[in-house]
N, CA, C and O atoms as a GROMACS GRO file, in nm:
protein
  312
    1MET      N    1  10.936   9.923   9.989
    1MET     CA    2  10.915  10.064   9.971
    1MET      C    3  10.773  10.100  10.013
    1MET      O    4  10.677  10.038   9.968
    2LEU      N    5  10.761  10.198  10.099
    2LEU     CA    6  10.631  10.250  10.137
    2LEU      C    7  10.599  10.369  10.049
    2LEU      O    8  10.672  10.468  10.049
    3MET      N    9  10.490  10.359   9.974
    3MET     CA   10  10.458  10.469   9.884
    3MET      C   11  10.401  10.588   9.960
    3MET      O   12  10.437  10.702   9.931
    4PHE      N   13  10.313  10.562  10.057
    4PHE     CA   14  10.251  10.671  10.131
    4PHE      C   15  10.272  10.649  10.280
    4PHE      O   16  10.238  10.543  10.333
    5GLN      N   17  10.326  10.748  10.348
    5GLN     CA   18  10.340  10.744  10.494
    5GLN      C   19  10.204  10.768  10.559
    5GLN      O   20  10.172  10.711  10.663
    6GLN      N   21  10.125  10.854  10.496
    6GLN     CA   22   9.989  10.882  10.540
    6GLN      C   23   9.902  10.898  10.416
    6GLN      O   24   9.953  10.918  10.306
    7LEU      N   25   9.772  10.889  10.433
    7LEU     CA   26   9.683  10.899  10.318
    7LEU      C   27   9.686  11.041  10.261
    7LEU      O   28   9.660  11.137  10.333
    8PRO      N   29   9.719  11.055  10.133
    8PRO     CA   30   9.726  11.188  10.071
    8PRO      C   31   9.589  11.233  10.021
    8PRO      O   32   9.495  11.153  10.010
    9SER      N   33   9.579  11.361   9.991
    9SER     CA   34   9.462  11.412   9.921
    9SER      C   35   9.471  11.366   9.776
    9SER      O   36   9.581  11.357   9.720
   10ILE      N   37   9.357  11.336   9.716
   10ILE     CA   38   9.353  11.290   9.577
   10ILE      C   39   9.267  11.387   9.498
   10ILE      O   40   9.153  11.416   9.535
   11TYR      N   41   9.323  11.437   9.387
   11TYR     CA   42   9.253  11.532   9.302
   11TYR      C   43   9.239  11.473   9.162
   11TYR      O   44   9.334  11.418   9.107
   12LEU      N   45   9.119  11.485   9.105
   12LEU     CA   46   9.092  11.438   8.970
   12LEU      C   47   9.077  11.558   8.879
   12LEU      O   48   8.991  11.643   8.901
   13HIS      N   49   9.162  11.566   8.777
   13HIS     CA   50   9.148  11.671   8.675
   13HIS      C   51   9.041  11.624   8.580
   13HIS      O   52   9.059  11.525   8.509
   14ARG      N   53   8.928  11.694   8.577
   14ARG     CA   54   8.810  11.645   8.506
   14ARG      C   55   8.818  11.658   8.355
   14ARG      O   56   8.755  11.579   8.284
   15GLU      N   57   8.893  11.752   8.304
   15GLU     CA   58   8.906  11.770   8.160
   15GLU      C   59   9.011  11.673   8.104
   15GLU      O   60   9.109  11.644   8.172
   16PRO      N   61   8.991  11.622   7.983
   16PRO     CA   62   9.092  11.534   7.923
   16PRO      C   63   9.226  11.606   7.904
   16PRO      O   64   9.230  11.727   7.883
   17VAL      N   65   9.333  11.529   7.912
   17VAL     CA   66   9.469  11.582   7.901
   17VAL      C   67   9.538  11.514   7.784
   17VAL      O   68   9.518  11.395   7.759
   18ASP      N   69   9.619  11.590   7.712
   18ASP     CA   70   9.703  11.535   7.605
   18ASP      C   71   9.805  11.443   7.671
   18ASP      O   72   9.890  11.489   7.748
   19PHE      N   73   9.800  11.314   7.642
   19PHE     CA   74   9.886  11.218   7.710
   19PHE      C   75  10.030  11.218   7.660
   19PHE      O   76  10.110  11.137   7.705
   20ARG      N   77  10.063  11.308   7.570
   20ARG     CA   78  10.204  11.327   7.536
   20ARG      C   79  10.274  11.409   7.644
   20ARG      O   80  10.397  11.416   7.646
   21LYS      N   81  10.196  11.470   7.732
   21LYS     CA   82  10.256  11.547   7.842
   21LYS      C   83  10.325  11.452   7.939
   21LYS      O   84  10.277  11.342   7.967
   22SER      N   85  10.439  11.497   7.988
   22SER     CA   86  10.512  11.417   8.086
   22SER      C   87  10.504  11.487   8.222
   22SER      O   88  10.411  11.564   8.246
   23ILE      N   89  10.597  11.460   8.308
   23ILE     CA   90  10.594  11.512   8.445
   23ILE      C   91  10.580  11.663   8.448
   23ILE      O   92  10.493  11.716   8.518
   24ASN      N   93  10.665  11.734   8.375
   24ASN     CA   94  10.662  11.880   8.381
   24ASN      C   95  10.528  11.935   8.331
   24ASN      O   96  10.473  12.027   8.391
   25GLY      N   97  10.476  11.881   8.222
   25GLY     CA   98  10.348  11.927   8.169
   25GLY      C   99  10.233  11.903   8.265
   25GLY      O  100  10.146  11.989   8.279
   26LEU      N  101  10.232  11.788   8.330
   26LEU     CA  102  10.127  11.758   8.427
   26LEU      C  103  10.139  11.847   8.550
   26LEU      O  104  10.038  11.892   8.604
   27ALA      N  105  10.262  11.872   8.596
   27ALA     CA  106  10.283  11.960   8.712
   27ALA      C  107  10.237  12.102   8.681
   27ALA      O  108  10.182  12.169   8.769
   28ILE      N  109  10.258  12.148   8.559
   28ILE     CA  110  10.211  12.281   8.520
   28ILE      C  111  10.058  12.287   8.523
   28ILE      O  112  10.001  12.387   8.567
   29ILE      N  113   9.991  12.182   8.477
   29ILE     CA  114   9.845  12.177   8.482
   29ILE      C  115   9.798  12.187   8.628
   29ILE      O  116   9.704  12.261   8.657
   30VAL      N  117   9.864  12.114   8.718
   30VAL     CA  118   9.826  12.117   8.859
   30VAL      C  119   9.838  12.259   8.913
   30VAL      O  120   9.746  12.309   8.978
   31GLU      N  121   9.949  12.324   8.885
   31GLU     CA  122   9.973  12.455   8.944
   31GLU      C  123   9.894  12.566   8.877
   31GLU      O  124   9.848  12.658   8.945
   32GLN      N  125   9.875  12.561   8.745
   32GLN     CA  126   9.807  12.670   8.675
   32GLN      C  127   9.655  12.651   8.666
   32GLN      O  128   9.581  12.747   8.686
   33GLN      N  129   9.609  12.531   8.638
   33GLN     CA  130   9.465  12.509   8.620
   33GLN      C  131   9.394  12.472   8.750
   33GLN      O  132   9.280  12.514   8.773
   34LEU      N  133   9.460  12.393   8.834
   34LEU     CA  134   9.398  12.353   8.960
   34LEU      C  135   9.435  12.447   9.075
   34LEU      O  136   9.375  12.440   9.183
   35SER      N  137   9.532  12.535   9.052
   35SER     CA  138   9.580  12.630   9.155
   35SER      C  139   9.623  12.558   9.283
   35SER      O  140   9.592  12.601   9.394
   36LEU      N  141   9.694  12.448   9.266
   36LEU     CA  142   9.745  12.369   9.378
   36LEU      C  143   9.896  12.354   9.363
   36LEU      O  144   9.951  12.373   9.254
   37GLU      N  145   9.962  12.320   9.472
   37GLU     CA  146  10.106  12.297   9.471
   37GLU      C  147  10.131  12.150   9.434
   37GLU      O  148  10.083  12.060   9.503
   38ALA      N  149  10.205  12.127   9.327
   38ALA     CA  150  10.228  11.990   9.279
   38ALA      C  151  10.317  11.910   9.373
   38ALA      O  152  10.318  11.787   9.368
   39THR      N  153  10.392  11.978   9.458
   39THR     CA  154  10.488  11.910   9.546
   39THR      C  155  10.440  11.900   9.691
   39THR      O  156  10.523  11.890   9.781
   40ASP      N  157  10.309  11.902   9.714
   40ASP     CA  158  10.258  11.896   9.852
   40ASP      C  159  10.228  11.754   9.899
   40ASP      O  160  10.177  11.735  10.010
   41GLY      N  161  10.257  11.653   9.817
   41GLY     CA  162  10.232  11.514   9.856
   41GLY      C  163  10.096  11.462   9.815
   41GLY      O  164  10.062  11.347   9.843
   42SER      N  165  10.016  11.545   9.748
   42SER     CA  166   9.886  11.500   9.700
   42SER      C  167   9.903  11.415   9.576
   42SER      O  168  10.008  11.416   9.512
   43VAL      N  169   9.798  11.340   9.543
   43VAL     CA  170   9.795  11.258   9.423
   43VAL      C  171   9.703  11.326   9.323
   43VAL      O  172   9.592  11.367   9.356
   44PHE      N  173   9.751  11.339   9.198
   44PHE     CA  174   9.675  11.404   9.093
   44PHE      C  175   9.649  11.304   8.981
   44PHE      O  176   9.741  11.242   8.930
   45VAL      N  177   9.522  11.288   8.945
   45VAL     CA  178   9.482  11.189   8.847
   45VAL      C  179   9.432  11.260   8.721
   45VAL      O  180   9.350  11.352   8.728
   46PHE      N  181   9.482  11.215   8.606
   46PHE     CA  182   9.447  11.272   8.476
   46PHE      C  183   9.397  11.160   8.385
   46PHE      O  184   9.440  11.046   8.397
   47CYS      N  185   9.304  11.194   8.294
   47CYS     CA  186   9.258  11.095   8.198
   47CYS      C  187   9.272  11.152   8.056
   47CYS      O  188   9.285  11.273   8.037
   48ASN      N  189   9.269  11.062   7.957
   48ASN     CA  190   9.277  11.104   7.818
   48ASN      C  191   9.136  11.130   7.764
   48ASN      O  192   9.038  11.111   7.836
   49LYS      N  193   9.127  11.173   7.639
   49LYS     CA  194   8.999  11.211   7.580
   49LYS      C  195   8.900  11.095   7.575
   49LYS      O  196   8.782  11.115   7.601
   50SER      N  197   8.946  10.976   7.543
   50SER     CA  198   8.855  10.862   7.535
   50SER      C  199   8.831  10.796   7.672
   50SER      O  200   8.754  10.701   7.684
   51ARG      N  201   8.898  10.850   7.774
   51ARG     CA  202   8.880  10.804   7.913
   51ARG      C  203   8.908  10.656   7.934
   51ARG      O  204   8.844  10.591   8.017
   52ASP      N  205   9.004  10.603   7.859
   52ASP     CA  206   9.043  10.464   7.880
   52ASP      C  207   9.185  10.452   7.934
   52ASP      O  208   9.238  10.342   7.950
   53LYS      N  209   9.247  10.567   7.962
   53LYS     CA  210   9.382  10.570   8.019
   53LYS      C  211   9.388  10.671   8.132
   53LYS      O  212   9.319  10.773   8.129
   54LEU      N  213   9.470  10.642   8.232
   54LEU     CA  214   9.494  10.733   8.344
   54LEU      C  215   9.643  10.759   8.358
   54LEU      O  216   9.725  10.672   8.330
   55LYS      N  217   9.676  10.880   8.402
   55LYS     CA  218   9.811  10.911   8.447
   55LYS      C  219   9.796  10.968   8.587
   55LYS      O  220   9.710  11.052   8.613
   56ILE      N  221   9.882  10.922   8.675
   56ILE     CA  222   9.877  10.965   8.814
   56ILE      C  223  10.011  11.028   8.849
   56ILE      O  224  10.116  10.966   8.832
   57LEU      N  225  10.006  11.152   8.898
   57LEU     CA  226  10.125  11.228   8.934
   57LEU      C  227  10.134  11.238   9.086
   57LEU      O  228  10.035  11.271   9.152
   58TYR      N  229  10.251  11.208   9.140
   58TYR     CA  230  10.271  11.209   9.285
   58TYR      C  231  10.412  11.255   9.316
   58TYR      O  232  10.508  11.214   9.250
   59TRP      N  233  10.426  11.342   9.417
   59TRP     CA  234  10.556  11.388   9.466
   59TRP      C  235  10.588  11.315   9.595
   59TRP      O  236  10.506  11.315   9.687
   60ASP      N  237  10.706  11.251   9.605
   60ASP     CA  238  10.740  11.173   9.725
   60ASP      C  239  10.857  11.231   9.804
   60ASP      O  240  10.926  11.156   9.875
   61ASN      N  241  10.881  11.359   9.794
   61ASN     CA  242  10.990  11.431   9.863
   61ASN      C  243  11.128  11.405   9.803
   61ASN      O  244  11.225  11.468   9.844
   62THR      N  245  11.139  11.315   9.708
   62THR     CA  246  11.266  11.295   9.638
   62THR      C  247  11.251  11.324   9.489
   62THR      O  248  11.350  11.336   9.417
   63GLY      N  249  11.127  11.335   9.443
   63GLY     CA  250  11.100  11.361   9.302
   63GLY      C  251  10.958  11.317   9.269
   63GLY      O  252  10.885  11.266   9.354
   64PHE      N  253  10.922  11.337   9.144
   64PHE     CA  254  10.789  11.299   9.098
   64PHE      C  255  10.786  11.153   9.055
   64PHE      O  256  10.884  11.099   9.004
   65ASP      N  257  10.672  11.091   9.077
   65ASP     CA  258  10.640  10.960   9.021
   65ASP      C  259  10.521  10.978   8.928
   65ASP      O  260  10.426  11.049   8.962
   66VAL      N  261  10.525  10.916   8.813
   66VAL     CA  262  10.410  10.915   8.723
   66VAL      C  263  10.375  10.769   8.699
   66VAL      O  264  10.457  10.690   8.655
   67LEU      N  265  10.251  10.736   8.730
   67LEU     CA  266  10.201  10.601   8.710
   67LEU      C  267  10.102  10.605   8.596
   67LEU      O  268  10.030  10.703   8.580
   68GLY      N  269  10.097  10.500   8.516
   68GLY     CA  270  10.004  10.494   8.405
   68GLY      C  271   9.918  10.371   8.412
   68GLY      O  272   9.960  10.267   8.464
   69HIS      N  273   9.798  10.383   8.360
   69HIS     CA  274   9.705  10.269   8.358
   69HIS      C  275   9.620  10.281   8.232
   69HIS      O  276   9.576  10.390   8.196
   70ARG      N  277   9.598  10.169   8.165
   70ARG     CA  278   9.506  10.169   8.052
   70ARG      C  279   9.411  10.053   8.066
   70ARG      O  280   9.448   9.945   8.113
   71GLN      N  281   9.287  10.075   8.026
   71GLN     CA  282   9.186   9.971   8.031
   71GLN      C  283   9.200   9.883   7.908
   71GLN      O  284   9.211   9.933   7.796
   72VAL      N  285   9.199   9.755   7.929
   72VAL     CA  286   9.210   9.659   7.818
   72VAL      C  287   9.070   9.636   7.761
   72VAL      O  288   8.975   9.613   7.835
   73LYS      N  289   9.060   9.643   7.628
   73LYS     CA  290   8.931   9.626   7.562
   73LYS      C  291   8.872   9.489   7.597
   73LYS      O  292   8.940   9.387   7.593
   74GLY      N  293   8.745   9.492   7.632
   74GLY     CA  294   8.675   9.368   7.664
   74GLY      C  295   8.673   9.335   7.812
   74GLY      O  296   8.596   9.248   7.855
   75LEU      N  297   8.755   9.402   7.892
   75LEU     CA  298   8.753   9.379   8.035
   75LEU      C  299   8.675   9.489   8.102
   75LEU      O  300   8.682   9.605   8.062
   76SER      N  301   8.600   9.452   8.204
   76SER     CA  302   8.525   9.554   8.279
   76SER      C  303   8.565   9.544   8.426
   76SER      O  304   8.604   9.438   8.474
   77TYR      N  305   8.555   9.655   8.493
   77TYR     CA  306   8.586   9.661   8.636
   77TYR      C  307   8.456   9.664   8.713
   77TYR      O  308   8.388   9.766   8.718
   78SER      N  309   8.422   9.551   8.772
   78SER     CA  310   8.297   9.546   8.848
   78SER      C  311   8.319   9.482   8.983
   78SER      O  312   8.224   9.469   9.061
   0.00000   0.00000   0.00000
């Protein structure tokens, strides 16, 4: 599976997001707060209040994908 045919634009939502939000809630944030189209193939990155988790929203022409990542305590990315 090829995730990206070409490199997409990547947008970071700088304010923390309630991580109980799912695809629809994140798409609403993209369209209402960022004033962007959620289905244009761009990648949208959201973080939680403590900034140790990420949610990534992506539209691939067949539907949305949401990817999640959390930092494990004691590990650093260097």
